[in-house]
Backbone of each chain as ProteinMPNN parsed JSONL, in Angstrom:
{"seq_chain_A": "MTYEIIALYAVSFCLIVGAIFTLVGAIGLLKFNDSMTRLHAPTKVGTVGVGALLLASIIYNGVFNGGAIQELLIMGFLFVTAPISAHFIAKVNMHRGACDTPPELPEGEEWATFDLPAGDNALLEENTTSAN", "coords_chain_A": {"N_chain_A": [[109.541, 29.736, 139.9], [107.678, 31.956, 139.464], [107.903, 32.789, 142.052], [110.551, 33.723, 142.215], [110.38, 35.858, 140.468], [108.602, 37.556, 141.8], [110.214, 38.083, 144.016], [112.271, 39.529, 142.79], [110.87, 41.812, 141.96], [110.194, 42.801, 144.493], [112.721, 43.351, 145.53], [113.519, 45.392, 143.775], [111.605, 47.351, 144.415], [112.257, 47.869, 147.117], [114.841, 48.878, 146.777], [114.317, 51.227, 145.335], [112.763, 52.681, 147.156], [114.6, 52.98, 149.282], [116.609, 54.495, 148.002], [115.201, 56.838, 147.406], [114.557, 57.798, 149.969], [117.12, 58.217, 150.97], [117.972, 60.258, 149.282], [116.148, 62.274, 149.965], [116.901, 62.751, 152.62], [119.532, 63.736, 152.234], [119.054, 66.042, 150.746], [117.566, 67.502, 152.594], [119.534, 67.823, 154.564], [121.195, 69.537, 153.24], [119.651, 71.765, 152.52], [118.079, 72.884, 154.588], [117.9, 75.551, 157.054], [118.757, 75.84, 159.673], [120.47, 74.712, 162.554], [119.325, 72.813, 164.326], [117.095, 72.13, 162.832], [118.27, 70.98, 160.653], [119.156, 68.679, 161.815], [117.02, 67.017, 161.725], [116.504, 65.793, 159.212], [118.638, 63.855, 158.298], [118.327, 61.675, 160.018], [116.347, 60.139, 158.973], [117.611, 58.953, 156.849], [119.235, 57.17, 158.202], [117.44, 55.332, 159.286], [115.052, 54.541, 157.578], [116.134, 54.755, 154.98], [118.725, 53.307, 154.745], [117.712, 51.062, 155.954], [115.806, 50.081, 154.096], [117.49, 49.481, 151.941], [119.028, 47.45, 153.094], [117.014, 45.62, 153.533], [116.354, 44.962, 150.915], [118.73, 43.653, 150.265], [118.54, 41.492, 152.029], [116.264, 40.151, 151.035], [117.103, 39.501, 148.422], [119.43, 37.894, 148.88], [118.214, 35.917, 150.391], [116.53, 34.631, 148.577], [118.084, 34.0, 146.305], [120.624, 33.264, 147.163], [120.446, 31.356, 149.076], [119.475, 32.032, 151.706], [119.993, 34.47, 154.104], [120.226, 36.253, 156.914], [121.866, 37.946, 158.23], [122.055, 40.62, 157.814], [120.127, 41.758, 159.341], [121.35, 42.253, 161.732], [122.941, 44.542, 161.251], [120.883, 46.302, 160.689], [119.424, 46.371, 163.12], [121.441, 47.368, 164.788], [121.885, 49.922, 163.672], [119.34, 51.039, 164.077], [119.284, 51.144, 166.835], [121.43, 52.812, 167.502], [121.11, 55.242, 166.143], [119.303, 57.2, 167.416], [120.883, 57.79, 169.663], [123.246, 58.979, 168.716], [122.077, 61.177, 167.482], [121.037, 62.491, 169.692], [123.397, 63.21, 171.003], [124.466, 64.985, 169.115], [122.549, 66.974, 169.162], [122.977, 67.894, 171.753], [125.523, 68.944, 171.41], [124.893, 71.055, 169.665], [123.308, 72.625, 171.399], [125.178, 73.335, 173.342], [127.084, 74.738, 171.915], [125.68, 76.976, 171.319], [124.173, 77.066, 168.985], [121.495, 77.098, 168.563], [118.154, 78.138, 169.542], [117.881, 79.131, 172.962], [116.641, 76.925, 175.482], [113.44, 77.27, 177.247], [113.116, 79.064, 180.391], [113.464, 77.397, 183.542], [111.121, 76.866, 186.251], [111.798, 76.876, 189.15], [114.26, 78.047, 189.642], [116.022, 76.166, 188.738], [118.554, 74.429, 186.837], [118.806, 73.423, 183.353], [119.33, 69.98, 182.661], [121.293, 69.376, 180.841], [123.123, 71.419, 180.941], [124.214, 71.147, 183.395], [126.988, 70.665, 185.596], [128.909, 67.663, 185.748], [128.868, 65.312, 188.552], [131.4, 64.58, 189.449], [132.937, 66.705, 188.531], [131.979, 68.78, 190.102], [132.878, 68.017, 192.658], [135.598, 68.202, 192.181], [135.811, 70.912, 191.669], [135.107, 72.066, 194.155], [137.202, 71.085, 195.682], [139.377, 72.361, 194.521], [138.768, 75.054, 195.06], [138.787, 75.097, 197.868], [141.429, 74.379, 198.382], [142.71, 76.5, 197.233], [141.954, 78.509, 198.91]], "CA_chain_A": [[109.718, 30.741, 138.847], [106.966, 33.174, 139.858], [108.468, 33.183, 143.342], [111.747, 34.53, 141.989], [109.992, 37.127, 139.837], [108.07, 38.41, 142.877], [111.35, 38.531, 144.831], [112.985, 40.585, 142.063], [110.075, 43.044, 142.066], [110.299, 43.327, 145.859], [114.049, 43.94, 145.671], [113.523, 46.673, 143.056], [110.822, 48.309, 145.194], [113.018, 48.282, 148.299], [115.957, 49.717, 146.335], [113.829, 52.56, 144.961], [112.366, 53.386, 148.381], [115.81, 53.375, 150.004], [117.286, 55.581, 147.294], [114.424, 58.075, 147.543], [114.695, 58.345, 151.318], [118.478, 58.747, 151.113], [118.022, 61.546, 148.583], [115.404, 63.255, 150.763], [117.732, 63.121, 153.761], [120.666, 64.564, 151.827], [118.545, 67.368, 150.36], [117.246, 68.203, 153.831], [120.789, 68.212, 155.217], [121.825, 70.625, 152.496], [118.823, 72.934, 152.244], [117.505, 73.514, 155.766], [118.716, 76.707, 157.399], [118.979, 75.939, 161.106], [121.199, 73.505, 162.948], [118.405, 71.824, 164.88], [116.241, 71.647, 161.743], [119.093, 70.079, 159.828], [119.288, 67.393, 162.509], [115.822, 66.201, 161.509], [116.455, 65.038, 157.949], [119.491, 62.677, 158.097], [117.946, 60.496, 160.794], [115.547, 59.29, 158.077], [118.555, 58.129, 156.089], [119.744, 56.097, 159.035], [116.456, 54.283, 159.567], [114.307, 53.996, 156.442], [116.957, 54.65, 153.778], [119.594, 52.137, 154.789], [116.887, 49.907, 156.288], [115.225, 49.516, 152.877], [118.563, 48.859, 151.159], [119.372, 46.184, 153.733], [115.9, 44.699, 153.303], [116.554, 44.457, 149.549], [119.819, 42.669, 150.304], [118.044, 40.285, 152.716], [115.367, 39.415, 150.131], [117.878, 38.947, 147.304], [120.25, 36.78, 149.339], [117.362, 34.845, 150.858], [115.942, 33.869, 147.477], [119.046, 33.512, 145.315], [121.881, 32.777, 147.736], [120.215, 30.362, 150.105], [119.17, 32.467, 153.064], [120.963, 35.271, 154.841], [119.56, 37.3, 157.687], [122.829, 38.662, 159.07], [121.871, 42.06, 157.659], [119.282, 42.233, 160.44], [122.245, 42.77, 162.77], [123.276, 45.931, 160.916], [119.658, 47.096, 160.805], [119.167, 46.593, 164.535], [122.47, 48.24, 165.345], [121.627, 51.298, 163.232], [118.125, 51.535, 164.723], [119.555, 51.435, 168.243], [122.422, 53.862, 167.723], [120.787, 56.519, 165.504], [118.847, 58.219, 168.378], [121.928, 58.188, 170.609], [124.129, 59.963, 168.093], [121.302, 62.401, 167.267], [120.973, 63.164, 170.989], [124.692, 63.841, 171.27], [124.656, 66.128, 168.222], [121.688, 68.038, 169.669], [123.657, 68.479, 172.905], [126.605, 69.797, 170.883], [124.28, 72.287, 169.161], [122.898, 73.466, 172.515], [126.321, 73.87, 174.067], [127.79, 75.71, 171.089], [124.834, 78.135, 171.072], [123.747, 77.076, 167.588], [120.042, 77.049, 168.486], [117.523, 78.955, 170.574], [118.022, 78.563, 174.3], [115.369, 76.397, 175.983], [112.791, 78.193, 178.178], [113.594, 79.035, 181.772], [112.774, 76.497, 184.453], [110.456, 77.703, 187.257], [112.276, 77.013, 190.524], [115.671, 78.368, 189.688], [116.847, 75.009, 188.416], [119.235, 74.429, 185.541], [118.567, 72.272, 182.494], [120.293, 68.942, 183.039], [122.408, 69.36, 179.909], [124.116, 72.415, 181.309], [124.767, 70.85, 184.707], [128.293, 70.033, 185.667], [128.838, 66.325, 186.342], [129.132, 65.283, 189.99], [132.838, 64.545, 189.656], [133.477, 68.036, 188.328], [131.634, 69.592, 191.263], [133.808, 67.667, 193.725], [136.902, 68.739, 191.803], [135.747, 72.364, 191.807], [135.174, 72.379, 195.584], [138.563, 70.771, 196.142], [140.268, 73.41, 194.032], [138.505, 76.315, 195.751], [139.242, 75.007, 199.251], [142.882, 74.373, 198.432], [143.174, 77.842, 196.913], [141.781, 79.318, 200.118]], "C_chain_A": [[109.005, 32.043, 139.211], [107.485, 33.709, 141.187], [109.667, 34.098, 143.145], [111.397, 35.87, 141.352], [109.441, 38.087, 140.882], [109.205, 38.938, 143.738], [112.098, 39.642, 144.117], [112.208, 41.899, 142.109], [110.204, 43.657, 143.457], [111.658, 43.975, 146.086], [114.107, 45.297, 144.983], [112.772, 47.731, 143.85], [111.604, 48.808, 146.395], [114.183, 49.182, 147.902], [115.475, 51.126, 146.022], [113.437, 53.352, 146.201], [113.594, 53.855, 149.161], [116.521, 54.531, 149.34], [116.536, 56.887, 147.468], [114.598, 58.664, 148.942], [116.1, 58.888, 151.549], [118.593, 60.113, 150.462], [117.301, 62.63, 149.379], [116.239, 63.71, 151.965], [118.875, 64.03, 153.378], [120.205, 65.958, 151.426], [118.192, 68.171, 151.606], [118.486, 68.663, 154.562], [121.394, 69.423, 154.541], [120.985, 71.891, 152.501], [118.229, 73.599, 153.475], [118.46, 74.575, 156.3], [118.893, 76.9, 158.893], [119.608, 74.629, 161.567], [120.274, 72.427, 163.477], [117.457, 71.292, 163.813], [117.008, 70.672, 160.866], [119.262, 68.723, 160.482], [118.147, 66.447, 162.174], [115.974, 65.267, 160.309], [117.347, 63.794, 157.925], [119.158, 61.49, 158.979], [117.039, 59.572, 159.984], [116.432, 58.408, 157.21], [118.994, 56.932, 156.915], [118.739, 55.007, 159.298], [115.829, 53.738, 158.29], [115.217, 53.795, 155.228], [117.815, 53.404, 153.761], [118.8, 50.893, 155.169], [116.283, 49.26, 155.055], [116.297, 48.865, 152.012], [118.961, 47.511, 151.756], [118.266, 45.155, 153.544], [115.972, 44.115, 151.891], [117.632, 43.393, 149.525], [119.358, 41.371, 150.965], [117.179, 39.468, 151.762], [116.172, 38.747, 149.017], [118.703, 37.737, 147.754], [119.393, 35.618, 149.826], [116.812, 33.996, 149.733], [117.018, 33.238, 146.604], [120.322, 32.948, 145.909], [121.658, 31.845, 148.928], [120.141, 30.89, 151.523], [120.272, 33.237, 153.745], [120.211, 36.35, 155.586], [120.559, 38.02, 158.56], [122.659, 40.162, 158.955], [120.941, 42.636, 158.724], [120.119, 42.786, 161.59], [122.57, 44.228, 162.51], [122.051, 46.812, 161.118], [119.359, 47.404, 162.273], [120.174, 47.527, 165.166], [122.222, 49.688, 164.946], [120.393, 51.864, 163.92], [118.386, 51.894, 166.174], [120.437, 52.671, 168.377], [122.051, 55.198, 167.096], [120.236, 57.55, 166.498], [119.939, 58.681, 169.326], [122.836, 59.228, 169.972], [123.379, 61.268, 167.822], [121.198, 63.2, 168.56], [122.275, 63.882, 171.304], [124.895, 65.065, 170.386], [123.762, 67.285, 168.654], [122.313, 68.693, 170.889], [124.804, 69.375, 172.461], [126.035, 71.115, 170.384], [123.884, 73.212, 170.31], [124.096, 74.097, 173.196], [127.093, 74.884, 173.244], [126.932, 76.932, 170.787], [124.339, 78.22, 169.649], [122.237, 77.012, 167.447], [119.475, 77.974, 169.549], [117.727, 78.304, 171.937], [116.677, 78.039, 174.761], [114.769, 77.339, 177.017], [113.285, 78.011, 179.609], [112.792, 78.033, 182.595], [112.244, 77.299, 185.638], [111.243, 77.925, 188.539], [113.769, 77.297, 190.597], [116.581, 77.193, 189.394], [117.5, 75.193, 187.061], [118.713, 73.284, 184.692], [119.694, 71.278, 182.705], [121.487, 68.922, 182.106], [123.508, 70.301, 180.352], [124.688, 72.2, 182.701], [126.194, 70.349, 184.582], [128.122, 68.623, 186.206], [129.295, 66.346, 187.786], [130.636, 65.284, 190.265], [133.458, 65.916, 189.505], [133.156, 68.947, 189.506], [132.591, 69.319, 192.414], [135.18, 68.27, 193.448], [136.944, 70.242, 192.013], [135.854, 72.771, 193.272], [136.578, 72.163, 196.124], [139.509, 71.887, 195.748], [140.048, 74.703, 194.805], [138.994, 76.258, 197.193], [140.764, 75.041, 199.328], [143.451, 75.755, 198.102], [143.029, 78.741, 198.119], [142.76, 78.882, 201.181]], "O_chain_A": [[109.628, 33.103, 139.265], [107.505, 34.918, 141.421], [109.795, 35.121, 143.818], [112.023, 36.889, 141.644], [109.757, 39.277, 140.871], [109.184, 40.098, 144.151], [112.524, 40.604, 144.755], [112.795, 42.968, 142.275], [110.311, 44.875, 143.597], [111.757, 45.011, 146.743], [114.672, 46.247, 145.526], [113.226, 48.871, 143.958], [111.628, 50.006, 146.676], [114.486, 50.145, 148.606], [116.124, 52.106, 146.388], [113.733, 54.542, 146.302], [113.632, 54.987, 149.643], [116.988, 55.449, 150.015], [117.153, 57.935, 147.657], [114.766, 59.874, 149.095], [116.272, 59.895, 152.236], [119.225, 61.019, 151.006], [117.774, 63.764, 149.465], [116.283, 64.897, 152.288], [119.175, 64.988, 154.09], [120.875, 66.946, 151.724], [118.476, 69.367, 151.681], [118.51, 69.76, 155.12], [122.035, 70.248, 155.193], [121.538, 72.991, 152.488], [117.9, 74.784, 153.418], [119.663, 74.525, 156.048], [119.156, 78.016, 159.341], [119.308, 73.565, 161.027], [120.415, 71.257, 163.122], [117.053, 70.131, 163.873], [116.464, 69.671, 160.398], [119.487, 67.724, 159.798], [118.274, 65.231, 162.316], [115.615, 64.092, 160.381], [116.85, 62.731, 157.553], [119.652, 60.391, 158.728], [116.959, 58.375, 160.259], [116.075, 57.279, 156.875], [119.111, 55.819, 156.402], [119.125, 53.858, 159.516], [116.053, 52.576, 157.949], [115.098, 52.793, 154.523], [117.669, 52.547, 152.889], [119.157, 49.787, 154.764], [116.242, 48.033, 154.957], [116.057, 47.817, 151.412], [119.201, 46.548, 151.028], [118.537, 43.962, 153.409], [115.691, 42.934, 151.683], [117.493, 42.365, 148.863], [119.73, 40.281, 150.529], [117.325, 38.249, 151.675], [115.956, 37.576, 148.703], [118.687, 36.691, 147.106], [119.788, 34.46, 149.694], [116.638, 32.787, 149.891], [116.894, 32.081, 146.203], [121.042, 32.219, 145.226], [122.584, 31.581, 149.696], [120.677, 30.276, 152.446], [121.368, 32.715, 153.945], [119.628, 37.249, 154.98], [120.167, 38.651, 159.542], [123.05, 40.908, 159.852], [120.953, 43.838, 158.986], [119.676, 43.664, 162.329], [122.492, 45.06, 163.414], [122.15, 47.92, 161.644], [119.076, 48.547, 162.631], [119.818, 48.379, 165.981], [122.333, 50.588, 165.779], [120.383, 53.032, 164.308], [117.79, 52.834, 166.699], [120.218, 53.493, 169.267], [122.625, 56.218, 167.48], [120.662, 58.703, 166.441], [119.936, 59.835, 169.755], [123.164, 60.238, 170.595], [123.964, 62.347, 167.917], [121.26, 64.43, 168.544], [122.273, 65.007, 171.804], [125.433, 66.074, 170.841], [124.153, 68.446, 168.535], [122.204, 69.907, 171.061], [125.04, 70.431, 173.048], [126.607, 72.176, 170.637], [124.084, 74.424, 170.233], [124.046, 75.263, 173.588], [127.698, 75.799, 173.804], [127.38, 77.837, 170.083], [124.103, 79.316, 169.14], [121.732, 76.886, 166.331], [120.217, 78.528, 170.361], [117.744, 77.078, 172.053], [115.653, 78.653, 174.461], [115.497, 78.133, 177.614], [113.8, 76.957, 179.983], [111.596, 77.847, 182.375], [112.841, 78.311, 186.005], [111.353, 79.066, 188.987], [114.453, 76.838, 191.512], [117.76, 77.204, 189.748], [117.06, 76.003, 186.244], [118.232, 72.285, 185.225], [120.849, 71.654, 182.9], [122.576, 68.506, 182.502], [124.69, 70.016, 180.163], [125.543, 72.965, 183.149], [126.563, 69.701, 183.603], [127.258, 68.403, 187.055], [130.007, 67.255, 188.213], [131.092, 65.924, 191.213], [134.383, 66.273, 190.235], [133.97, 69.795, 189.871], [133.065, 70.246, 193.07], [135.842, 68.78, 194.352], [137.947, 70.794, 192.464], [136.59, 73.698, 193.61], [137.08, 72.956, 196.922], [140.346, 72.311, 196.544], [141.009, 75.379, 195.172], [139.549, 77.233, 197.701], [141.329, 75.659, 200.23], [144.508, 76.144, 198.6], [143.853, 79.627, 198.347], [142.773, 79.444, 202.276]]}, "seq_chain_B": "MTFATELMNYALMGAFVIVGLCQLMSMVRVVIGPNTGDRILALDTMVVNAIGLIVLMGLSQGTRIYFEASLIIAMLGFVSTVSYARFVLRGDIIE", "coords_chain_B": {"N_chain_B": [[110.669, 36.911, 133.502], [112.922, 38.13, 132.405], [112.173, 40.814, 132.226], [111.825, 41.499, 134.912], [114.42, 41.093, 135.878], [115.793, 43.031, 134.406], [114.554, 45.309, 135.424], [115.41, 45.213, 138.076], [118.136, 45.576, 137.677], [118.192, 48.178, 136.619], [117.107, 49.578, 138.812], [119.104, 49.118, 140.638], [121.304, 50.419, 139.48], [120.295, 53.046, 139.509], [120.034, 53.428, 142.277], [122.709, 53.285, 143.047], [123.705, 55.632, 141.787], [122.155, 57.619, 143.055], [122.746, 57.323, 145.792], [125.483, 57.79, 145.765], [125.456, 60.43, 144.92], [124.219, 61.568, 147.146], [126.206, 61.158, 148.99], [128.115, 62.976, 148.034], [126.674, 65.358, 148.451], [126.464, 65.417, 151.241], [129.137, 65.737, 151.747], [129.531, 68.318, 150.839], [128.135, 69.665, 152.838], [129.787, 69.095, 154.988], [131.955, 70.704, 154.315], [130.907, 73.373, 154.131], [129.524, 73.67, 156.465], [128.271, 75.673, 159.051], [128.512, 75.347, 161.832], [129.977, 73.299, 164.466], [128.361, 71.132, 165.141], [126.911, 70.693, 162.795], [128.879, 69.718, 161.125], [129.626, 67.336, 162.402], [127.232, 65.963, 162.175], [127.007, 65.75, 159.382], [129.201, 64.134, 158.825], [128.398, 61.809, 160.116], [126.175, 61.166, 158.558], [127.53, 60.636, 156.196], [128.866, 58.289, 156.871], [126.693, 56.55, 157.176], [125.721, 56.595, 154.561], [127.876, 55.382, 153.316], [127.676, 52.793, 154.294], [125.31, 52.079, 152.995], [126.227, 52.177, 150.323], [128.082, 50.073, 150.313], [126.431, 47.898, 150.836], [124.902, 47.983, 148.504], [126.898, 47.383, 146.668], [127.557, 44.733, 147.355], [125.113, 43.625, 146.663], [125.019, 44.024, 143.91], [127.108, 42.451, 143.029], [126.265, 40.022, 143.825], [127.137, 38.614, 146.06], [127.775, 37.666, 149.537], [129.817, 38.591, 151.03], [130.358, 41.121, 151.847], [129.11, 41.789, 154.11], [130.331, 41.763, 156.664], [132.084, 43.892, 156.42], [130.356, 46.104, 156.21], [129.103, 45.959, 158.685], [131.215, 46.441, 160.454], [131.876, 49.025, 159.682], [129.545, 50.347, 160.443], [129.653, 50.102, 163.253], [132.096, 51.45, 163.828], [131.466, 53.961, 162.851], [129.432, 54.836, 164.575], [130.844, 54.912, 167.023], [132.812, 56.801, 166.424], [131.287, 59.079, 165.917], [130.095, 59.531, 168.448], [132.387, 59.906, 170.013], [133.522, 62.166, 168.857], [131.504, 64.102, 169.319], [131.555, 64.07, 172.064], [134.099, 64.946, 172.595], [133.885, 67.575, 171.707], [131.985, 68.467, 173.523], [133.078, 68.085, 176.123], [135.804, 68.393, 176.039], [137.388, 66.233, 176.3], [137.656, 62.696, 175.837], [137.583, 60.102, 177.105], [137.205, 60.122, 180.44]], "CA_chain_B": [[111.947, 36.866, 134.214], [113.876, 39.1, 131.866], [111.78, 42.18, 132.579], [112.1, 41.724, 136.338], [115.871, 41.242, 136.046], [116.175, 44.347, 133.899], [114.077, 46.319, 136.376], [116.296, 45.239, 139.242], [119.412, 46.182, 137.291], [118.02, 49.628, 136.533], [116.943, 50.107, 140.169], [120.426, 49.061, 141.289], [122.117, 51.516, 138.947], [119.75, 54.303, 140.021], [120.353, 53.559, 143.692], [124.132, 53.642, 143.11], [123.888, 57.043, 141.415], [121.539, 58.517, 144.032], [123.464, 57.287, 147.073], [126.747, 58.495, 145.549], [125.139, 61.867, 144.9], [123.966, 61.982, 148.531], [127.522, 61.227, 149.63], [128.723, 64.253, 147.641], [125.956, 66.464, 149.084], [126.877, 65.471, 152.643], [130.496, 66.283, 151.767], [129.376, 69.77, 150.739], [127.752, 70.167, 154.155], [130.981, 69.048, 155.843], [132.831, 71.837, 154.003], [130.32, 74.686, 154.381], [128.737, 73.706, 157.697], [128.73, 76.797, 159.873], [128.784, 74.971, 163.222], [130.598, 71.988, 164.655], [127.326, 70.105, 165.129], [126.573, 70.358, 161.406], [129.948, 68.888, 160.536], [129.513, 65.987, 162.974], [126.036, 65.346, 161.58], [127.281, 65.398, 157.984], [130.098, 62.976, 158.812], [127.571, 60.658, 160.48], [125.398, 60.822, 157.361], [128.428, 60.025, 155.212], [129.109, 56.9, 157.283], [125.488, 55.774, 156.863], [125.681, 56.428, 153.109], [128.905, 54.409, 152.94], [127.087, 51.471, 154.547], [124.387, 51.817, 151.889], [126.983, 51.886, 149.096], [128.685, 48.741, 150.397], [125.337, 46.933, 150.67], [124.563, 47.966, 147.081], [127.964, 46.694, 145.94], [127.353, 43.308, 147.559], [123.916, 43.21, 145.923], [125.294, 43.992, 142.469], [128.009, 41.334, 142.727], [125.605, 38.776, 144.169], [127.824, 37.889, 147.123], [127.42, 38.07, 150.895], [131.043, 38.768, 151.817], [130.531, 42.503, 152.283], [128.316, 42.026, 155.313], [131.213, 42.101, 157.793], [132.628, 45.235, 156.214], [129.37, 47.14, 156.552], [128.859, 45.93, 160.143], [132.335, 47.111, 161.133], [131.78, 50.462, 159.418], [128.463, 50.871, 161.266], [130.134, 50.255, 164.637], [133.108, 52.512, 163.913], [130.818, 55.248, 162.632], [128.764, 55.258, 165.809], [131.837, 55.253, 168.046], [133.503, 58.041, 166.083], [130.358, 60.198, 166.119], [129.945, 59.811, 169.87], [133.62, 60.442, 170.584], [133.693, 63.54, 168.361], [130.581, 64.961, 170.043], [131.992, 64.116, 173.451], [135.275, 65.809, 172.64], [133.437, 68.961, 171.616], [131.236, 68.83, 174.725], [133.789, 68.037, 177.388], [137.232, 68.607, 175.876], [138.078, 64.984, 176.58], [136.785, 61.623, 175.374], [137.42, 59.177, 178.228], [137.721, 60.868, 181.593]], "C_chain_B": [[112.872, 37.953, 133.7], [113.5, 40.521, 132.276], [112.1, 42.474, 134.037], [113.599, 41.896, 136.57], [116.348, 42.602, 135.567], [115.767, 45.446, 134.862], [114.992, 46.395, 137.583], [117.642, 45.846, 138.894], [119.308, 47.695, 137.217], [117.877, 50.247, 137.92], [118.276, 50.137, 140.906], [121.313, 50.194, 140.81], [121.629, 52.863, 139.485], [120.095, 54.511, 141.481], [121.826, 53.904, 143.876], [124.328, 55.131, 142.859], [123.363, 57.95, 142.52], [122.317, 58.505, 145.338], [124.832, 57.95, 146.928], [126.559, 60.0, 145.535], [124.903, 62.383, 146.32], [125.274, 62.062, 149.305], [128.193, 62.556, 149.303], [128.026, 65.427, 148.329], [126.305, 66.572, 150.567], [128.286, 66.038, 152.758], [130.468, 67.804, 151.649], [129.014, 70.356, 152.094], [128.926, 70.094, 155.128], [131.844, 70.281, 155.591], [132.193, 73.143, 154.45], [129.639, 74.794, 155.717], [129.178, 74.8, 158.642], [129.099, 76.397, 161.294], [129.439, 73.595, 163.28], [129.567, 70.871, 164.595], [126.934, 69.703, 163.724], [127.623, 69.453, 160.791], [129.884, 67.469, 161.086], [128.343, 65.251, 162.337], [126.298, 64.917, 160.138], [128.234, 64.215, 157.898], [129.342, 61.703, 159.171], [126.738, 60.204, 159.28], [126.275, 60.169, 156.303], [128.74, 58.582, 155.563], [127.908, 56.026, 156.911], [125.381, 55.549, 155.348], [126.733, 55.43, 152.626], [128.409, 52.991, 153.185], [126.139, 51.103, 153.414], [125.116, 51.471, 150.607], [127.583, 50.489, 149.14], [127.621, 47.667, 150.244], [124.948, 46.824, 149.198], [125.622, 47.229, 146.276], [127.842, 45.178, 146.109], [126.158, 42.775, 146.784], [124.223, 43.089, 144.435], [126.236, 42.859, 142.109], [127.412, 39.995, 143.132], [126.297, 37.976, 145.251], [127.355, 38.38, 148.479], [128.642, 38.472, 151.691], [131.223, 40.196, 152.29], [129.777, 42.808, 153.564], [129.196, 42.445, 156.49], [131.75, 43.508, 157.653], [131.621, 46.291, 156.616], [129.059, 47.134, 158.046], [129.959, 46.662, 160.891], [132.261, 48.609, 160.904], [130.655, 51.079, 160.243], [128.936, 51.097, 162.696], [131.134, 51.391, 164.747], [132.486, 53.879, 163.708], [130.126, 55.744, 163.88], [129.775, 55.702, 166.847], [132.521, 56.577, 167.705], [132.582, 59.242, 166.245], [130.257, 60.561, 167.593], [131.22, 60.402, 170.437], [133.877, 61.864, 170.107], [132.785, 64.496, 169.132], [131.031, 65.129, 171.488], [133.233, 65.001, 173.594], [134.877, 67.274, 172.558], [132.747, 69.388, 172.909], [132.146, 69.014, 175.927], [135.273, 68.326, 177.261], [138.055, 67.362, 176.12], [137.128, 63.86, 176.202], [136.517, 60.633, 176.492], [138.037, 59.838, 179.438], [137.939, 59.921, 182.756]], "O_chain_B": [[113.537, 38.625, 134.488], [114.359, 41.331, 132.624], [112.586, 43.556, 134.367], [114.011, 42.742, 137.364], [117.178, 43.249, 136.205], [116.518, 46.392, 135.097], [115.317, 47.481, 138.064], [118.234, 46.551, 139.71], [120.193, 48.415, 137.677], [118.444, 51.306, 138.192], [118.551, 51.047, 141.688], [121.989, 50.851, 141.602], [122.43, 53.715, 139.869], [120.412, 55.626, 141.895], [122.175, 54.707, 144.741], [125.024, 55.812, 143.612], [124.015, 58.925, 142.892], [122.532, 59.559, 145.937], [125.301, 58.603, 147.86], [127.381, 60.751, 146.062], [125.327, 63.486, 146.666], [125.44, 62.923, 150.169], [128.774, 63.193, 150.182], [128.682, 66.381, 148.746], [126.43, 67.675, 151.098], [128.609, 66.729, 153.724], [131.271, 68.499, 152.273], [129.516, 71.416, 152.469], [129.048, 70.948, 156.006], [132.404, 70.848, 156.529], [132.861, 73.957, 155.088], [129.208, 75.882, 156.098], [130.353, 74.856, 159.005], [129.935, 77.059, 161.91], [129.457, 72.841, 162.307], [129.842, 69.792, 164.069], [126.655, 68.533, 163.462], [127.305, 68.536, 160.033], [130.063, 66.504, 160.342], [128.444, 64.071, 162.0], [125.862, 63.845, 159.718], [128.101, 63.378, 157.004], [129.605, 60.641, 158.607], [126.613, 59.008, 159.018], [125.835, 59.264, 155.594], [128.866, 57.738, 154.676], [128.067, 54.916, 156.402], [125.004, 54.466, 154.899], [126.513, 54.716, 151.647], [128.68, 52.089, 152.393], [126.149, 49.973, 152.926], [124.691, 50.579, 149.873], [127.597, 49.79, 148.127], [127.858, 46.642, 149.604], [124.694, 45.729, 148.695], [125.301, 46.531, 145.314], [127.999, 44.425, 145.148], [126.166, 41.641, 146.307], [123.749, 42.166, 143.772], [126.177, 42.348, 140.99], [127.977, 38.946, 142.824], [126.072, 36.77, 145.358], [126.635, 39.374, 148.577], [128.545, 38.679, 152.901], [132.144, 40.474, 153.058], [129.794, 43.938, 154.051], [128.853, 43.369, 157.228], [131.863, 44.239, 158.637], [131.97, 47.265, 157.282], [128.78, 48.186, 158.62], [129.695, 47.406, 161.836], [132.546, 49.39, 161.812], [130.784, 52.215, 160.701], [128.664, 52.141, 163.289], [131.039, 52.213, 165.659], [132.922, 54.856, 164.317], [130.211, 56.925, 164.217], [129.599, 56.74, 167.486], [132.782, 57.386, 168.595], [133.029, 60.311, 166.661], [130.323, 61.734, 167.959], [131.156, 61.311, 171.264], [134.394, 62.685, 170.864], [133.221, 65.568, 169.552], [130.9, 66.209, 172.064], [133.392, 65.711, 174.587], [135.449, 68.119, 173.247], [132.898, 70.528, 173.348], [132.008, 69.985, 176.67], [135.949, 68.491, 178.276], [139.284, 67.421, 176.146], [135.911, 64.046, 176.241], [135.362, 60.346, 176.803], [139.241, 60.089, 179.473], [138.371, 60.347, 183.827]]}, "name": "protein", "num_of_chains": 2, "seq": "MTYEIIALYAVSFCLIVGAIFTLVGAIGLLKFNDSMTRLHAPTKVGTVGVGALLLASIIYNGVFNGGAIQELLIMGFLFVTAPISAHFIAKVNMHRGACDTPPELPEGEEWATFDLPAGDNALLEENTTSANMTFATELMNYALMGAFVIVGLCQLMSMVRVVIGPNTGDRILALDTMVVNAIGLIVLMGLSQGTRIYFEASLIIAMLGFVSTVSYARFVLRGDIIE"}
């Protein structure tokens, strides 16, 4: 009996924390005024916000529905993929010129993001030689 | 028992309202976003909020059958975000 009451309190706490973090992320997405700054807020939604909601679901199903930890799969998947998509969106911002350019490198090198891939270099040389 | 159940019901209703509101706010950013990166980011946030809404729906109905739906939406959301960003970066998705 007390076990179930504690589980209900824990579920309520996790729901409130998840809702608050989701709201903070959405407000940050809406109110910040720079593309790279806006990238900061919604990553909190992907980790703590949905993570707390999934934790509430795990606790509720574990106590009242006889055990369920499959939600850990979703949590792990989101934790793994959130930095990758954030990295790609930051690369999009850099390539579209939506942020300050990074500082110059000392030895005349390029930043790796702006490098052409090796296949493109080979293709470029092939095209120039055939044109000549 | 009754107070704890009532508290969980209120927290569930509040979470539904707040996550739905966040979905609408991300939709506003999709419409007004000045750059392509903002739109991709807002769509990614909308996918994550949709996962949260489905988890909340399964919690309110007391079932576990929505787990597969949210897992599939998580995978499709990641793949669509990466392919959209890749299309903007390179003009092609699979080269």
